[in-house]
Structure formats: structure tokens, C-alpha cells
C-alpha positions as CSV (number, residue, x, y, z in Angstrom):
1,M,92.2,23.4,-163.3
2,I,92.6,20.2,-165.4
3,V,89.4,19.3,-167.1
4,V,88.6,16.2,-169.1
5,V,85.7,16.6,-171.5
6,K,84.0,13.6,-173.2
7,I,81.7,14.1,-176.1
8,G,79.5,11.2,-177.4
9,T,78.5,10.1,-180.9
10,S,74.9,11.3,-180.5
11,S,76.1,14.8,-179.7
12,L,78.3,15.0,-182.8
13,T,75.9,13.6,-185.4
14,D,72.6,14.5,-186.9
15,D,69.4,12.5,-187.0
16,S,70.7,10.4,-190.0
17,G,74.0,9.7,-188.3
18,H,76.2,12.0,-190.3
19,V,78.9,13.9,-188.4
20,E,78.0,17.5,-187.9
21,V,81.0,19.7,-188.6
22,G,79.3,22.7,-187.1
23,E,78.9,20.9,-183.8
24,I,82.5,20.0,-183.6
25,Q,83.5,23.6,-184.4
26,R,81.2,24.8,-181.6
27,L,82.6,22.2,-179.2
28,C,86.1,23.4,-180.0
29,G,85.0,26.9,-179.3
30,L,83.9,25.9,-175.8
31,L,87.2,24.2,-175.2
32,A,89.0,27.3,-176.4
33,E,87.1,29.3,-173.8
34,L,88.4,27.1,-171.1
35,R,91.9,27.5,-172.4
36,A,91.5,31.2,-172.5
37,D,90.5,31.1,-168.8
38,G,93.7,29.4,-168.0
39,H,92.5,25.8,-167.7
40,Q,94.2,22.7,-169.2
41,V,91.8,20.6,-171.2
42,L,91.7,17.1,-172.7
43,L,89.0,15.9,-175.1
44,V,87.8,12.3,-175.3
45,T,85.8,12.0,-178.5
46,S,83.6,9.4,-180.1
47,A,82.1,9.1,-183.6
48,A,85.0,7.6,-185.6
49,I,83.1,4.5,-186.6
50,T,80.0,6.5,-187.5
51,A,82.1,8.8,-189.7
52,G,83.8,5.9,-191.3
53,R,80.7,3.7,-192.0
54,W,79.2,6.5,-194.1
55,M,82.4,7.0,-196.0
56,L,82.4,3.2,-196.7
57,G,78.8,3.3,-197.9
58,F,77.0,1.7,-194.9
59,E,73.7,3.4,-194.1
60,T,73.4,1.5,-190.8
61,R,76.1,0.5,-188.3
62,P,77.7,-2.8,-189.4
63,T,77.7,-5.8,-187.1
64,D,80.9,-7.5,-188.4
65,P,83.7,-6.5,-185.9
66,V,86.3,-6.4,-188.7
67,V,84.1,-4.1,-190.8
68,L,83.7,-1.9,-187.7
69,Q,87.5,-1.8,-187.3
70,A,87.8,-0.8,-191.0
71,A,85.2,1.9,-190.5
72,S,87.1,3.2,-187.5
73,A,90.4,3.3,-189.5
74,V,88.7,5.4,-192.2
75,G,86.6,7.6,-189.9
76,Q,89.3,8.4,-187.4
77,G,91.4,10.3,-189.9
78,H,88.4,12.2,-191.2
79,L,87.3,13.1,-187.6
80,M,90.7,14.2,-186.7
81,A,91.0,16.4,-189.8
82,I,87.8,18.2,-188.7
83,Y,89.2,18.7,-185.2
84,N,92.6,20.0,-186.5
85,E,90.9,22.5,-188.7
86,A,88.5,23.7,-186.0
87,F,91.2,24.1,-183.4
88,G,93.6,25.6,-185.9
89,G,91.1,28.3,-186.7
90,L,91.1,29.2,-183.0
91,G,94.9,29.3,-182.8
92,L,95.1,26.0,-180.9
93,L,97.0,22.8,-181.6
94,A,95.5,19.3,-181.1
95,G,97.3,16.0,-180.7
96,Q,95.7,12.7,-181.4
97,V,96.0,9.9,-178.8
98,L,94.4,6.5,-179.5
99,L,94.0,4.2,-176.5
100,T,92.6,0.8,-175.7
101,P,91.8,-0.7,-172.3
102,L,95.1,-2.6,-172.5
103,D,96.9,0.7,-172.0
104,F,95.4,0.8,-168.6
105,F,96.0,-2.9,-167.8
106,E,99.8,-2.9,-168.2
107,R,101.7,-0.7,-165.8
108,S,104.5,0.2,-168.3
109,R,101.9,1.3,-170.9
110,Y,99.9,3.1,-168.3
111,L,102.9,5.2,-167.3
112,R,103.8,6.0,-170.9
113,V,100.3,7.2,-171.6
114,R,100.4,9.4,-168.5
115,D,103.7,10.9,-169.4
116,T,102.6,11.6,-173.0
117,L,99.4,13.3,-171.9
118,Q,101.2,15.4,-169.3
119,R,103.8,16.5,-171.8
120,L,101.2,17.4,-174.4
121,L,99.5,19.6,-171.8
122,S,102.8,21.2,-170.8
123,L,103.4,22.1,-174.5
124,G,100.0,23.7,-174.8
125,V,98.5,21.0,-176.9
126,I,94.9,19.8,-176.5
127,P,95.0,16.0,-176.5
128,V,92.1,14.5,-178.6
129,I,91.6,11.0,-177.3
130,N,89.6,8.1,-178.7
131,E,89.5,4.4,-178.3
132,N,91.7,2.7,-180.8
133,D,88.9,0.7,-182.4
134,A,90.9,-0.1,-185.6
135,V,93.1,-2.6,-183.7
136,A,90.8,-3.5,-180.7
137,D,89.2,-6.9,-180.5
138,D,86.3,-7.5,-178.1
139,E,86.7,-3.9,-176.9
140,I,85.0,-2.9,-180.1
141,Q,81.8,-4.4,-178.6
142,F,82.3,-3.9,-174.9
143,G,84.6,-0.9,-174.5
144,D,83.4,2.6,-174.4
145,N,84.9,6.1,-174.3
146,D,83.0,7.0,-171.1
147,R,85.1,4.6,-169.2
148,I,88.3,5.7,-170.9
149,A,87.5,9.3,-170.1
150,A,87.1,8.5,-166.4
151,L,90.4,6.5,-166.4
152,V,92.1,9.4,-168.2
153,A,90.8,11.8,-165.5
154,Q,92.4,9.7,-162.9
155,L,95.6,9.3,-164.9
156,V,96.2,13.1,-165.2
157,H,94.8,13.9,-161.7
158,A,92.0,16.0,-163.3
159,D,90.0,18.4,-161.2
160,L,86.8,17.7,-163.2
161,L,85.3,15.3,-165.7
162,V,82.5,16.6,-167.9
163,I,80.5,14.1,-170.0
164,L,78.5,15.8,-172.7
165,T,75.6,13.9,-174.1
166,D,72.2,14.4,-175.8
167,T,70.2,14.7,-172.6
168,E,70.4,17.3,-169.8
169,G,71.7,14.7,-167.3
170,L,70.8,11.6,-165.4
171,H,67.0,11.2,-164.7
172,T,65.0,9.1,-162.3
173,A,63.8,7.1,-165.3
174,D,64.3,7.1,-169.0
175,P,62.9,10.5,-170.1
176,R,62.3,9.0,-173.6
177,I,59.6,6.7,-172.3
178,S,58.5,8.1,-168.9
179,A,56.7,11.4,-168.6
180,E,57.4,11.3,-164.8
181,A,61.2,11.2,-165.2
182,S,62.9,14.0,-163.4
183,L,66.5,15.3,-163.5
184,I,68.8,14.2,-160.7
185,A,70.8,17.3,-160.0
186,E,73.4,15.8,-157.5
187,I,74.6,12.3,-156.8
188,R,76.5,11.7,-153.5
189,E,76.7,7.9,-153.8
190,I,76.3,5.7,-156.9
191,D,74.5,2.6,-155.7
192,R,72.8,-0.3,-157.4
193,E,69.4,1.3,-157.4
194,L,70.8,4.3,-159.2
195,E,72.7,2.1,-161.7
196,A,69.5,0.2,-162.4
197,A,67.6,3.4,-163.2
198,A,70.3,4.6,-165.7
199,G,68.9,2.3,-168.4
200,G,70.7,1.2,-171.6
201,I,72.0,2.4,-174.9
202,G,69.8,5.0,-176.6
203,N,71.4,5.5,-180.0
204,A,72.1,2.9,-182.6
205,D,75.6,4.3,-183.3
206,A,76.4,5.0,-179.7
207,R,77.9,2.3,-177.4
208,G,77.7,4.0,-174.1
209,G,74.2,5.1,-173.1
210,M,73.4,6.7,-169.7
211,A,74.4,3.5,-167.8
212,S,77.9,3.8,-169.2
213,K,78.1,7.4,-168.2
214,L,77.0,6.6,-164.7
215,S,79.7,3.9,-164.6
216,A,82.3,6.4,-165.7
217,A,81.1,8.8,-163.0
218,K,81.6,6.0,-160.4
219,I,85.1,5.4,-161.6
220,A,85.9,9.1,-161.4
221,S,84.2,9.3,-158.0
222,W,86.4,6.5,-156.6
223,A,89.4,8.4,-158.0
224,G,88.4,11.6,-156.2
225,V,87.3,13.4,-159.4
226,P,83.8,15.1,-159.6
227,T,81.8,14.4,-162.7
228,V,79.2,16.5,-164.5
229,I,76.8,14.9,-167.0
230,A,75.2,17.5,-169.1
231,S,73.7,18.4,-172.5
232,S,76.3,19.3,-175.2
233,R,73.7,21.7,-176.6
234,R,73.4,23.8,-173.5
235,P,75.0,27.3,-174.1
236,G,78.2,27.8,-172.2
237,V,78.0,24.4,-170.7
238,L,81.7,23.9,-170.1
239,R,82.5,27.3,-168.7
240,D,79.5,27.0,-166.3
241,A,80.4,23.5,-165.3
242,V,83.9,24.6,-164.4
243,A,82.5,27.6,-162.5
244,G,80.5,25.2,-160.3
245,E,77.1,26.1,-161.7
246,N,74.3,23.6,-161.9
247,V,74.3,22.5,-165.6
248,G,73.0,18.9,-165.3
249,T,73.9,16.1,-163.0
250,L,76.9,16.4,-160.6
251,A,78.3,13.2,-159.2
252,Q,80.4,14.0,-156.1
253,P,83.7,12.3,-155.5
254,R,84.0,9.8,-152.6
255,A,85.6,11.1,-149.4
256,E,88.1,8.3,-149.6
257,R,90.1,8.2,-152.8
258,L,91.1,4.9,-154.2
259,G,94.8,4.6,-155.2
260,A,95.8,4.2,-158.8
261,R,96.6,0.5,-158.6
262,K,93.4,-0.4,-156.9
263,L,91.3,1.8,-159.2
264,W,93.0,-0.1,-162.1
265,I,92.0,-3.4,-160.5
266,A,88.5,-2.3,-159.8
267,F,87.6,-0.8,-163.1
268,A,90.2,-1.2,-165.8
269,V,90.8,-5.0,-165.6
270,R,88.1,-7.3,-167.0
271,S,86.9,-10.0,-164.6
272,V,87.2,-13.5,-166.1
273,G,85.8,-15.6,-163.2
274,T,84.1,-15.6,-159.8
275,L,85.0,-17.1,-156.4
276,E,82.0,-17.6,-154.1
277,V,83.0,-17.5,-150.4
278,D,81.3,-18.4,-147.2
279,E,80.0,-15.9,-144.7
280,G,83.1,-16.2,-142.5
281,A,85.4,-15.3,-145.4
282,R,83.2,-12.4,-146.4
283,R,83.3,-10.9,-142.9
284,A,87.1,-11.4,-142.8
285,L,87.5,-9.4,-146.0
286,V,84.9,-6.7,-145.3
287,D,85.2,-6.2,-141.6
288,R,88.8,-7.1,-140.8
289,G,90.6,-6.2,-144.0
290,K,92.1,-9.7,-144.5
291,S,93.3,-11.5,-147.6
292,L,91.2,-14.3,-149.2
293,L,92.3,-17.8,-148.1
294,A,91.4,-21.0,-149.9
295,V,89.6,-22.3,-146.9
296,G,86.8,-19.7,-147.2
297,V,86.1,-20.4,-150.9
298,R,83.1,-22.6,-151.7
299,S,82.9,-22.6,-155.5
300,V,84.7,-21.4,-158.6
301,S,83.4,-20.3,-162.0
302,G,85.2,-19.3,-165.1
303,E,88.6,-20.2,-166.5
304,F,91.6,-18.0,-165.6
305,V,95.3,-18.0,-165.0
306,A,97.3,-16.6,-162.1
307,G,97.3,-12.8,-162.2
308,D,93.8,-12.6,-163.8
309,A,91.1,-10.5,-162.2
310,V,88.1,-12.3,-160.6
311,E,85.1,-11.2,-158.7
312,V,84.4,-12.3,-155.1
313,A,80.8,-13.1,-154.2
314,G,79.1,-13.9,-150.9
315,P,77.0,-16.9,-150.1
316,G,74.0,-15.3,-151.8
317,G,75.9,-14.7,-155.0
318,E,76.2,-10.9,-154.6
319,V,79.6,-9.6,-155.8
320,F,81.3,-7.5,-153.1
321,A,85.0,-7.5,-154.1
322,K,87.3,-7.9,-157.0
323,G,91.0,-8.9,-157.1
324,L,93.9,-10.6,-158.8
325,V,94.0,-14.3,-158.1
326,R,97.3,-16.1,-157.4
327,L,96.4,-19.5,-158.7
328,P,94.9,-20.7,-162.0
329,S,91.3,-22.0,-162.0
330,A,92.7,-25.5,-163.0
331,R,94.4,-25.8,-159.6
332,L,91.7,-24.4,-157.4
333,D,89.7,-27.6,-157.0
334,S,92.6,-29.1,-155.1
335,V,92.8,-26.2,-152.6
336,I,89.4,-24.6,-152.0
337,G,87.9,-25.3,-148.7
338,R,91.2,-26.5,-147.2
339,R,93.6,-24.8,-144.8
340,S,97.0,-23.7,-145.9
341,T,98.6,-26.5,-143.9
342,E,96.9,-29.0,-146.2
343,H,98.2,-27.4,-149.4
344,E,101.1,-28.7,-151.5
345,A,104.5,-27.1,-151.0
346,G,104.9,-23.8,-152.9
347,T,101.1,-23.1,-152.9
348,P,100.5,-19.4,-152.1
349,E,98.9,-18.9,-148.7
350,E,96.5,-16.3,-150.0
351,L,94.3,-16.8,-153.1
352,I,93.9,-13.0,-153.3
353,H,96.2,-10.8,-151.3
354,R,94.7,-7.8,-149.6
355,D,96.9,-5.5,-151.6
356,D,95.5,-7.0,-154.8
357,M,91.8,-6.7,-153.8
358,V,89.2,-3.9,-153.9
359,L,85.9,-4.0,-151.9
360,L,83.1,-2.9,-154.3
361,A,80.2,-3.1,-151.8
362,P,79.8,-3.7,-148.1
């Protein structure tokens, strides 16, 4: 079995925000158990910025993105040194892999990352993966390792994604503020109601929160990978999760797996605009599997170029699809609402081809 394990900042730090070496050593021990059982494991870790900010003398998380990048550069080496020592003591070898969302946007980079991870696994190395915050720009604020873990799970055709956090799983409400919150043991479909119940960020140093973990589970589900969200403090959590025991929240994979390219469009590429379509166009896309034509578009928002990802919304404004647009926003005013016979020569017949579109909701 190929298992991707993601560990969050809150699970690797104490109440003051310092990295707990003992927790990293314990985590490495859990991963070593999986290896001893014959499984291949990949670790996606957070906490580089947290480790670095303390080493730079910041008692609270800085808000300046450049300072955050500096903290990551300092903290990443320190964090990896701890992992190397912990795995080395167990007779295992770790390999550092730093990724950004761009590695999933560009096909050539995507394939190189896949080949590198597969080769590391074949050599018996445990990949230790983190977001490359030291050179990221807006990803330092909007990216998260939960999403990267889900994309990695798809990339390596993982059999299971395990997201370890500081709670026992997903609850019906935020257990920190609601005494009536109860654990959700199994999720068969991740819908908007469930996403709304997931809440926000719960730790000043963490970027993900439960909403991010549910989003990652949704990505994995669409890729055909089951996801377990569980407490990192639970004894034997990884071995039990792999054995199929109930250790937290299990998000089941969808029956219909989304292909790599469409998964990339749906979840890895950032949307930079929205096309609002009429009801006829919505039905053509949803019910008949058609491409989006300009005649069905009623309004455009955002600025984008050909090849960018945009959301597609129905008449009420609810987003139901996402795709790669074939014309820049600057040219759309001259074509929307018009039939293809009215377009200038050389204008693409489809604004978004069916092959470049993913339906996100019915």
C-alpha cells in the first residue's frame, strides 16, 4: 500500500509554538512501523515557518510575506535536520522535496515531481515534502500543505491519505466552541453544508484548519483516494488507519474517479475570473456534456488571458463548473451572447472546450 501522511503545525508544536522534537521522533516511529509492515510512505510536513520565526526571534507569527519567506528558509533546514536524525535512528533514509502549486500547474514540472517521488520510493527513501515557502509569493498566504498532500496522493496513485491534526477528526460543529459537536465517523459525499460546518483556522501558526483538511479530502476523493482525518496523538493511529479501523473521520472516494488533467483543472489551478451563463447553457453543460459557447454567456468578471482557469456560474450566481478559457477577458465583450457565425474569423467556437472543463456541482 502507498500511504501519504500529512502532519500539521499544531501537531508538531507545543502551546508556545516551539517545535517538539519528541513529537517528530514519535511520528517517525509510526512511519517506520508502516515501512516494517511493507508499505511505502510519503510524509507531507508543516512547521518550517514556525521553527524559523523562533530562531529569528519572532515570538508571534510575522505578517510580512518576505519575513515569512526568510523564516521558512531558516526553519526548513532546522526541521529537516530533526527528521534526518529521527529517521536515521530508525535505520531509514529521508529525502527532502519542496513543492509549490506551480509544480502542479505546469505539466512538465508535474511529471518531473511524479518521477522523482516514485524513484525515491523505489530506492527505499521516505520523501519528506513541504511547500516551498521560501520562494513562494501569494501561496505563502493562500497555499496549504493539506491541498499539496491530496495532490501528491493523486500523483503517486496512493491507496490512502492520512491527515493528522490536533483533533480527533471532523465534527458537526467546532468542538472548541460547541458542546454539542459530535464526531463525523464517515463521509460519503463532501457537499456545501459539510464544508460550511468545517469552520476556519484554529491555530495562529497553522494555515489550514479543518476547512482546508476537508478540501484536501475532497480532492483526494475525486482522485479515488480515501482520506482519514485523525488525531496525531492517538496511539497507533497510522497502523490502525491502514488496517481500516475507525480512528477518526473517513472520507470515502467517489465511485467515478476524475482523471489527472481534470483534477489538475479542478483543484490545482487558481481561478482568476467568472463567466455567468444562462439557464440554457447551464443545462447544455450539465445535462448534455457540451462545451461552453459564447452565445450562452451573460456576463464576465475578472481579468484573464487565454489558458487561464475561470469559474462558470449559473443565472443565480452559483458556481457549478471550472475550466480553461480560450479567449482573454479583453475580447469577451465582443463575443458573449453572440452565435459563432457572428464572430470574427479565427475566433474559437468554444469559450471553454468540454475537455478543458470540470463540473463541480449539478
